[in-house]
C-alpha positions in Angstrom: 18.1 39.8 -28.6 19.0 36.2 -29.6 22.2 34.8 -30.9 22.6 31.6 -33.0 26.3 30.6 -33.7 27.7 28.3 -36.5 31.4 27.7 -35.7 34.0 25.6 -37.6 37.2 24.4 -35.8 40.1 24.8 -38.1 42.0 21.4 -38.2 44.4 21.4 -41.1 42.3 23.4 -43.5 42.7 27.2 -43.6 40.0 29.3 -41.9 39.5 31.0 -45.3 38.6 27.7 -46.9 36.2 26.9 -44.0 34.6 30.2 -44.4 34.0 29.5 -48.1 32.8 26.0 -47.3 30.2 27.3 -45.0 29.1 30.0 -47.5 28.8 27.5 -50.3 26.8 24.8 -48.5 24.3 26.7 -46.4 20.7 27.1 -47.6 17.7 28.7 -46.1 13.9 28.3 -46.2 11.6 31.0 -44.7 8.1 30.1 -43.7 5.6 32.9 -43.5 2.1 32.4 -42.0 -1.1 34.2 -41.9 -3.1 32.9 -38.9 -5.8 30.6 -40.1 -4.0 29.8 -43.3 -1.2 27.3 -44.3 2.3 28.8 -44.2 4.0 29.7 -47.4 7.6 28.5 -48.0 10.2 30.7 -49.6 13.7 29.6 -50.6 16.3 32.2 -49.8 19.6 32.6 -51.7 22.9 34.2 -50.8 24.3 36.6 -53.4 28.1 37.0 -53.4 29.2 40.3 -51.8 25.8 40.9 -50.2 24.6 40.1 -46.7 20.9 40.2 -47.4 19.4 36.9 -48.7 17.3 37.1 -51.8 13.9 35.6 -52.5 11.9 35.1 -55.7 9.3 37.7 -54.6 8.9 40.5 -52.1 8.5 39.3 -48.6 7.3 40.8 -45.3 10.5 39.7 -43.6 14.1 40.5 -44.5 16.9 38.0 -43.6 20.6 38.7 -43.8 23.7 36.8 -42.9 27.2 37.6 -42.0 29.9 34.9 -42.2 33.0 35.9 -40.2 36.3 34.2 -39.7 37.3 33.9 -36.0 40.2 32.4 -34.2 39.4 28.7 -34.8 36.0 28.8 -36.4 33.7 30.6 -38.8 30.8 32.5 -37.2 27.4 33.0 -38.9 25.3 35.9 -37.7 21.7 35.9 -39.0 19.5 39.0 -38.7 15.7 38.8 -39.2 13.8 42.0 -39.6 10.0 42.4 -40.0 9.2 44.8 -42.9 5.6 44.4 -41.9 3.8 42.5 -39.1 4.7 38.9 -39.7 4.6 35.3 -38.4 7.7 33.4 -39.4 9.8 30.3 -39.0 13.4 30.3 -40.4 15.1 27.0 -41.3 18.7 26.4 -42.3 20.6 23.4 -43.7 24.3 22.9 -44.0 25.4 20.1 -46.3 28.6 18.6 -44.8 31.0 18.4 -47.7 32.3 14.9 -48.4 30.4 13.3 -45.5 28.4 10.2 -46.2 25.3 9.6 -44.1 25.7 5.8 -44.2 29.2 5.8 -42.8 28.4 8.5 -40.2 27.2 8.5 -36.6 24.9 11.3 -35.4 24.8 13.1 -32.1 22.1 15.0 -30.2 23.4 15.2 -26.6 21.3 13.2 -24.2 18.9 12.2 -27.0 20.6 10.6 -30.0 23.8 8.5 -30.2 25.1 6.9 -33.4 21.8 6.1 -35.2 19.8 5.3 -32.1 19.4 1.7 -33.2 19.4 0.4 -29.6 16.0 2.1 -29.2 12.6 0.4 -29.6 10.6 1.0 -32.7 8.3 3.6 -31.2 11.2 5.8 -30.1 13.2 8.1 -32.4 15.8 6.1 -34.4 17.2 5.8 -37.9 14.8 2.9 -38.5 11.9 5.5 -38.3 13.6 8.2 -40.4 17.1 9.4 -41.5 16.1 13.0 -41.0 15.3 14.5 -37.6 15.1 17.9 -36.1 14.2 18.5 -32.4 13.7 21.3 -29.9 16.9 22.5 -28.3 15.5 22.0 -24.7 15.6 18.2 -25.3 19.3 18.4 -25.5 21.9 18.5 -22.7 23.9 21.0 -24.9 21.9 22.7 -27.6 23.9 21.3 -30.5 23.9 18.6 -33.2 26.9 16.7 -34.5 27.9 14.1 -37.1 31.0 12.0 -37.2 32.1 10.1 -40.4 33.9 6.9 -39.5 35.6 6.6 -42.8 36.7 10.2 -43.3 37.5 10.5 -39.5 36.0 14.0 -39.7 33.2 15.6 -37.9 30.9 18.6 -38.0 29.0 20.0 -35.1 26.5 22.8 -35.1 26.0 24.6 -31.8 23.4 27.2 -30.7 25.2 29.9 -28.7 22.5 32.2 -27.4 21.4 32.6 -23.9 18.0 31.1 -24.0 15.9 32.7 -21.3 12.3 33.0 -22.5 9.7 30.5 -23.7 6.1 31.0 -24.7 3.3 28.5 -24.4 1.9 27.0 -27.5 -1.9 26.2 -27.6 -1.3 22.9 -29.4 1.8 20.6 -29.9 1.4 19.5 -33.5 1.1 21.1 -36.9 1.6 24.8 -37.5 1.4 26.6 -34.2 1.6 30.3 -33.4 3.4 31.0 -30.1 1.6 32.9 -27.4 4.5 35.3 -27.0 8.3 35.6 -27.4 10.4 32.4 -27.2 14.1 31.9 -27.5 13.9 28.2 -28.3 15.0 26.9 -31.6 15.7 23.5 -33.0 18.7 21.5 -34.4 18.9 18.3 -36.4 20.5 16.2 -39.1 19.6 14.2 -42.1 20.4 12.6 -45.4 20.1 13.9 -48.9 21.4 12.1 -52.0 23.6 10.0 -49.8 25.2 12.9 -48.1 24.7 14.2 -44.6 23.5 17.6 -43.5 23.1 19.5 -40.2 20.0 21.7 -39.8 18.5 24.3 -37.5 15.3 26.2 -37.2 14.0 29.2 -35.3 11.6 29.2 -33.6 11.5 25.5 -32.8 10.4 22.7 -35.2 10.2 19.0 -34.7 10.1 16.5 -37.6 9.3 14.0 -38.9 7.8 13.3 -35.5 7.7 15.0 -32.1 8.4 12.7 -29.2 6.1 13.7 -26.4 5.6 10.6 -24.3 7.4 7.3 -23.7 7.3 5.2 -26.9 4.9 7.6 -28.5 5.9 9.4 -31.7 3.6 12.4 -32.3 2.9 14.5 -35.3 5.5 17.0 -36.5 5.3 20.6 -35.3 6.5 23.9 -36.6 6.2 27.0 -34.4 5.8 30.6 -35.6 6.9 33.8 -33.9 5.1 37.1 -34.3 7.3 40.1 -35.2 5.9 43.6 -35.4 7.0 45.9 -38.2 10.5 47.1 -37.5 11.4 44.5 -34.9 14.6 42.6 -35.4 16.0 39.3 -34.0 19.7 38.4 -34.3 20.8 34.8 -34.2 24.3 33.2 -34.0 25.4 29.6 -34.5 28.8 27.8 -34.3 29.8 25.0 -36.7 32.9 23.1 -35.5 34.9 20.8 -37.8 37.6 18.6 -36.4 39.2 15.2 -36.9 38.6 12.4 -34.5 40.1 8.9 -34.4 36.8 7.3 -33.6 33.3 8.0 -32.2 34.6 7.9 -28.6 37.3 10.5 -29.5 34.6 12.6 -31.1 32.5 12.4 -27.9 35.5 13.5 -25.9 36.2 16.5 -28.1 32.7 17.6 -28.6 32.0 17.5 -24.8 35.1 19.5 -24.0 34.1 22.0 -26.6 30.5 22.1 -25.3 31.8 22.7 -21.8 34.1 25.5 -23.0 31.4 27.1 -25.1 28.6 27.2 -22.5 30.9 27.5 -19.4 28.3 26.3 -16.9 28.9 27.8 -13.4 27.9 26.4 -10.0 24.7 27.7 -8.6 25.5 30.2 -5.8 22.2 30.7 -4.1 22.2 27.5 -2.1 21.1 28.2 1.5 21.5 24.8 3.3 24.6 23.0 4.5 25.1 19.3 3.6 24.1 18.3 7.1 20.9 20.4 7.0 20.0 18.7 3.7 20.5 15.3 5.1 18.4 16.2 8.1 15.6 17.1 5.8 16.0 13.9 3.8 15.7 11.9 7.0 12.0 13.0 7.0 11.6 10.6 4.1 12.9 7.8 6.3 10.6 8.5 9.3 7.5 9.2 7.2 7.8 6.4 4.7 8.8 3.6 7.1 6.5 0.6 6.4 6.1 -3.1 7.0 5.5 -5.3 3.9 4.8 -8.8 5.2 7.8 -9.9 7.1 10.0 -7.2 5.6 10.4 -3.7 6.8 11.6 -0.8 4.7 10.7 2.6 3.1 7.8 3.2 0.9 9.7 4.9 -1.9 8.2 3.7 -5.3 5.0 4.2 -7.2 4.0 7.2 -5.1 2.0 10.2 -6.1 3.6 13.6 -5.7 0.5 15.2 -4.2 0.1 12.4 -1.6 3.4 10.8 -0.9 1.3 7.9 0.5 2.6 4.8 2.3 2.5 1.7 0.1 3.6 -1.7 1.2 6.0 -2.1 -1.7 9.7 -2.6 -1.1 12.5 -2.7 -3.7 16.1 -3.6 -2.8 17.8 -1.6 -5.6 17.0 0.5 -8.7 14.2 2.9 -7.8 13.6 1.7 -4.2 17.1 1.4 -2.8 15.7 0.2 0.6 19.0 -1.2 1.9 21.1 1.8 1.0 18.6 4.1 2.6 18.6 2.0 5.7 22.4 2.2 5.9 22.3 6.0 5.3 19.7 6.3 8.1 21.8 4.3 10.5 25.0 6.2 9.9 23.3 9.5 10.3 21.3 8.4 13.4 24.4 7.3 15.2 26.3 10.5 14.3 23.4 12.6 15.7 22.1 10.4 18.5 18.7 9.9 16.9 17.3 6.8 18.7 14.1 6.6 16.6 16.0 6.7 13.3 18.5 4.2 14.5 15.8 1.8 15.5 14.2 2.2 12.1 17.4 1.4 10.3 18.2 -1.7 12.3 14.6 -2.9 11.9 15.0 -2.7 8.1 18.4 -4.4 8.1 17.4 -7.1 10.5 14.2 -7.9 8.5 16.3 -8.4 5.4 18.8 -10.5 7.2 16.1 -12.9 8.3 13.6 -12.7 5.4 15.1 -10.8 2.6 16.5 -13.7 0.5 14.8 -16.2 -1.7 15.0 -20.0 -1.2 17.8 -20.0 -3.9 19.8 -17.3 -2.2 19.0 -14.2 -4.2 17.6 -11.0 -2.8 13.9 -10.7 -2.9 14.1 -7.8 -5.2 10.6 -6.4 -5.3 8.0 -7.4 -2.7 4.5 -5.9 -3.3 2.1 -6.5 -0.4 -0.4 -4.1 -1.9 -1.1 -6.7 -4.6 0.4 -9.8 -2.9 3.0 -10.3 -5.6 6.7 -10.7 -5.6 9.1 -10.3 -8.6 10.5 -13.6 -9.6 12.7 -12.3 -12.5 15.9 -11.0 -11.0 18.3 -8.4 -12.3 22.0 -8.1 -12.0 21.5 -4.4 -11.2 19.2 -4.7 -8.3 21.1 -7.7 -6.9 24.3 -5.7 -7.2 22.9 -2.6 -5.6 21.6 -4.8 -2.7 25.0 -6.3 -2.1 26.6 -2.9 -2.3 24.4 -1.6 0.5 24.8 -4.7 2.6 28.6 -4.6 2.4 28.6 -0.9 3.4 26.5 -1.9 6.4 28.6 -4.9 7.3 31.9 -3.0 7.1 30.4 -0.2 9.2 29.1 -2.6 11.8 32.4 -4.5 12.0 34.2 -1.2 12.7 31.7 -0.6 15.5 32.5 -4.0 16.9 29.1 -5.5 16.0 29.0 -8.8 14.2 26.4 -10.2 11.8 27.4 -13.8 10.8 24.1 -14.6 9.2 24.3 -11.5 7.0 27.7 -12.5 5.9 26.6 -16.0 5.1 23.6 -14.6 3.1 25.9 -12.3 1.1 28.5 -15.0 0.4 25.8 -17.4 -0.8 24.4 -14.6 -3.1 27.9 -13.8 -4.4 28.4 -17.5 -5.2 25.1 -17.3 -7.3 26.4 -14.1 -9.0 29.6 -15.8 -10.0 27.7 -18.7 -11.5 25.9 -16.2 -13.7 29.0 -14.8 -15.3 29.1 -15.7 -19.0 32.2 -16.9 -20.9 32.6 -13.5 -22.6 32.9 -12.0 -19.1 29.6 -10.2 -18.9 26.6 -10.8 -16.6 23.0 -11.2 -18.0 20.7 -8.3 -17.4 17.8 -10.4 -16.1 17.4 -14.0 -14.9 15.4 -16.4 -12.8 16.2 -17.9 -9.5 17.1 -21.2 -11.2 19.7 -19.3 -13.3 17.6 -19.4 -16.4 18.5 -16.3 -18.5 15.6 -13.9 -19.3 17.7 -11.1 -20.9 21.3 -12.2 -21.6 22.5 -8.9 -22.9 25.5 -7.4 -21.1 24.8 -3.7 -21.0 24.3 -3.5 -17.3 27.3 -5.7 -16.4 29.4 -2.8 -14.9 26.9 -2.6 -12.1 28.2 -5.9 -10.8 31.8 -4.7 -10.5 31.1 -2.4 -7.5 29.9 -5.2 -5.2 32.5 -7.6 -6.5 35.4 -5.3 -5.7 33.8 -4.5 -2.3 33.5 -8.2 -1.6 37.1 -8.7 -2.5 38.0 -6.1 0.1 35.6 -7.3 2.8 36.1 -11.0 2.5 39.7 -10.9 1.2 38.9 -13.4 -1.6 40.6 -12.8 -5.0 37.9 -14.7 -6.9 35.6 -11.7 -6.6 38.3 -9.3 -8.1 39.1 -11.8 -10.8 35.4 -11.9 -11.8 35.4 -8.1 -11.9 38.4 -8.1 -14.1 36.6 -10.3 -16.6 33.7 -7.8 -16.6 36.2 -5.0 -17.4 37.7 -6.9 -20.3 34.2 -7.4 -21.7 33.3 -3.8 -20.9 36.4 -2.5 -22.8 35.8 -4.6 -25.8 32.0 -4.4 -26.2 31.0 -1.2 -24.5 33.7 1.4 -24.1 35.6 0.8 -27.3 32.3 1.1 -29.3 30.9 3.9 -27.1 27.8 1.6 -26.9 26.4 2.2 -23.4 22.9 0.7 -23.2 20.2 -0.9 -21.1 21.5 -0.4 -17.6 18.2 1.1 -16.5 15.5 -1.5 -16.1 12.6 0.4 -17.5 14.0 1.1 -20.9 15.8 -0.7 -23.7 18.0 1.9 -25.3 21.1 4.1 -24.8 21.0 5.4 -21.3 23.0 7.6 -18.9 23.2 5.0 -16.2 25.0 2.5 -18.3 27.9 4.9 -19.0 27.9 6.1 -15.4 28.1 2.6 -14.0 30.9 1.9 -16.5 33.0 4.8 -15.3 32.3 4.1 -11.6 33.2 0.4 -12.0 36.6 1.4 -13.4 37.1 3.8 -10.5 36.5 0.9 -8.1 39.0 -1.2 -9.9 41.6 1.6 -9.9 41.2 1.9 -6.1 42.3 -1.7 -5.5 45.1 -2.1 -8.1 48.5 -0.7 -9.0 50.9 0.0 -11.8 49.9 -0.7 -15.4 46.6 -2.3 -14.5 45.5 0.8 -12.6 46.7 3.0 -15.4 44.5 1.1 -17.8 41.5 1.6 -15.6 42.1 5.3 -15.3 42.3 5.6 -19.1 39.1 3.7 -19.6 37.3 5.5 -16.8 38.2 8.8 -18.4 36.8 7.7 -21.8 33.5 6.5 -20.2 33.2 9.7 -18.2 33.2 11.9 -21.3 30.3 9.9 -22.6 28.5 10.0 -19.3 28.9 13.8 -19.1 27.2 14.1 -22.5 23.9 13.4 -20.7 24.3 16.3 -18.2 23.0 19.7 -19.0 25.5 22.5 -19.6 22.8 25.1 -19.8 19.5 26.2 -18.3 16.4 25.5 -20.3 13.8 28.2 -20.3 10.3 27.7 -19.0 7.1 29.7 -19.8 5.3 31.6 -17.0 2.9 29.2 -15.3 5.2 26.1 -15.8 5.9 25.3 -12.1 9.5 24.3 -12.5 10.3 27.7 -14.1 8.2 29.5 -11.5 10.2 28.0 -8.6 13.4 28.9 -10.5 14.8 25.5 -11.5 18.1 25.7 -13.3 18.7 22.6 -15.4 22.5 22.9 -15.6 24.1 19.9 -13.9 21.0 17.7 -14.1 21.1 14.6 -16.4 18.8 13.5 -19.2 17.7 9.9 -18.5 17.7 7.9 -21.7 16.8 8.0 -25.4 13.5 6.4 -24.5 12.7 8.4 -21.3 13.2 12.1 -22.2 13.3 13.9 -18.9 16.0 15.0 -16.3 16.7 13.6 -12.9 19.3 13.6 -10.1 21.0 10.3 -10.8 24.5 10.9 -9.6 25.3 8.7 -6.5 29.2 8.5 -6.3 29.9 9.8 -9.8 30.8 13.2 -8.3 33.6 11.4 -6.5 34.7 9.7 -9.7 34.9 13.0 -11.6 37.0 14.6 -8.9 39.4 11.7 -8.8 39.7 11.7 -12.6 40.4 15.4 -12.6 43.3 14.9 -10.2 44.7 11.8 -11.9 44.4 13.0 -15.6 44.6 16.7 -15.3 41.2 17.2 -16.9 40.1 20.0 -14.7 36.7 20.3 -16.5 35.7 17.1 -14.7 36.1 18.6 -11.2 34.6 21.9 -12.3 31.5 20.3 -13.7 31.3 18.1 -10.7 30.8 21.3 -8.7 28.1 22.4 -11.1 26.3 19.1 -10.6 26.7 19.2 -6.8 25.5 22.8 -6.5 22.5 22.2 -8.9 21.1 19.0 -7.5 21.5 19.4 -3.8 18.5 21.5 -2.9 16.8 23.1 -5.9 13.8 20.8 -5.6 14.3 19.6 -2.0 10.9 19.8 -0.2 10.9 21.6 3.1 8.6 24.2 4.7 8.3 27.2 2.5 10.1 25.4 -0.3 7.9 22.4 -1.0 8.4 22.4 -4.8 5.0 21.0 -5.4 5.6 17.8 -3.3 3.3 16.8 -0.5 5.9 15.9 2.2 9.3 17.1 3.4 12.3 15.2 2.2 10.7 13.4 -0.7 13.1 14.6 -3.4 11.2 14.4 -6.8 12.1 12.6 -10.0 10.8 12.6 -13.6 11.4 16.3 -13.9 9.8 17.2 -17.2 12.0 19.9 -18.6 11.0 19.7 -22.3 7.9 19.0 -24.3 7.5 15.6 -22.6 4.7 14.0 -20.7 5.7 10.8 -18.9 2.0 10.2 -18.2 0.8 13.4 -16.6 1.2 17.2 -16.9 4.0 17.8 -19.3 6.8 20.4 -19.5 7.4 22.4 -16.3 5.9 19.8 -14.0 6.6 16.3 -12.6 5.0 13.1 -13.6 2.2 12.2 -11.2 4.0 9.1 -10.0 7.5 9.1 -8.6 10.1 7.1 -6.7 11.8 9.2 -4.0 13.5 6.1 -2.7 16.3 6.3 -5.2 16.5 10.1 -5.4 17.0 10.4 -1.6 19.8 7.8 -1.9 21.4 9.6 -4.8 21.5 13.0 -3.2 22.7 11.4 0.1 25.7 9.8 -1.6 26.4 13.0 -3.5 26.8 14.7 -0.1 28.8 11.9 1.4 32.4 12.6 0.3 34.8 9.8 -0.6 32.6 7.0 0.7 33.8 4.6 -2.0 37.5 5.6 -1.6 37.3 5.3 2.2 35.8 1.8 1.9 38.2 0.5 -0.8 41.4 1.9 0.7 40.8 1.3 4.4 43.2 -1.2 6.0 41.5 -4.2 7.4 
């Protein structure tokens, strides 16, 4: 049995009025299909005092509704019964009273923020259409919301069923009959006569386009479920209504309600200790170690999942994370007396000390000896991630009594370059040339620079680095956090993305670790606000897979994994030290949901797809943790839902899981007495 819930949070209006509001503004359309023929649409009407909805003629399916007042919401129960064998799709639309589309922001968790106007033209946005409905498994919580900036009111429609089954569809466009039972529906929003509405469908529908590949809008799809005579399906939804001071406040409230509604729990069937997981991950270091010209590192990008081949391509940050992996390898090797791994780590670090910097002092970000090319457009994110790893290494080495004066000179020269790039508004450009010519001046990825700036302040004892970080935070508060406009931190997409908000929250954590009093309190407040937005990307539920879809067959549970971006609609394990940030925020602010959900993330990411003997998860080699996990109707280039993309970058995934399992690394670095 399925449940679909529409629940309205009471806020100043009586529950009785809300119950009437729902009854007066909800309409239905029933599509009935005979295979091989176009579906026929039938409008259904509610009759006062009756639960069964009425149609203009006799139908093969009966639909009834029950609207019930509950503690702080109104619940809608829908029952669908087949009077004869039938293929159906039921659609509902709730017109939000008094809410204007033009003054409103929309919300589909992990897929749509505001009006998605940061997105390119070939991705879903309000430029393409005002009206959208999408499969629930695209969404980190299966709900849709709308927030009216003028009215300061919001409505949010949430699916409340436990969605456990999915059926394969033979095609992905047009009218399609499902191969078996599926629990998946759809939710959406739109505009009609200037007003805004929220919508739902069961089984799933996508319109005006499906979105099945990066920057590729597909034809719409409507699925039909077969019911035999006498079979029933029961659906429940919740429609919440509450006031919010701004979109950020709405995001805070809707995420806390989402967490409370779906109550995600940690995964309890993990078998490996953190140390055992790290031991397996070191197999990536030993198997991927490679020389690329005069540099040494780990072949961790542009690999194929069925080969995990060695390529002479090294990337300092982003999807390669060569230096962070080298430091992780060194620390582990010395803890466990692993001479081979220790030598590999020092080889990597020594090669970058001698040959890892350009003539102008920047990290050589991407060196591709397969094609004899080198990236000459630099990014604030990769440079920052390189400095971050180098400072972890230098701090560790200093505590071991080992000195690296050339490394320190290289980093100080690079930091001087970074400071020159800071713009008068306080932000750093996203991309630039070695001669400081700006390629992409936008500031969305500026928070990534705060981490190494704060670390440099602690390592070198120079306040200029902290002051630069303060300017970034001022910009971040004004242009990013106050507007809930987190965008373009990831380097392979131009849109709203998870990593932008995650870096924003993490940057504020770093600032709070090295400041006191009112300044520190400000950073806590801003970090909390950014964290709510970041968490909107992370799944609170487990999407269903059809039999034969590998991810479902191996038992993947999606709760705790994060959607990537509006443009790239798949999940991954990008977390790094955000787990640490969430636990700190829970302690400092009393928001216990943060620490509870951090445990969900930790339990879900640590070993579900970790490849080791007997548990290879469709990956060719041990320790090569996968990415581009295709959990919805999405094909990044190969295979689609239930599988990985053919190409992957385990360099960053290994680094992310490693940091997740390294407790308080940032806090220890930033609070250690020197």
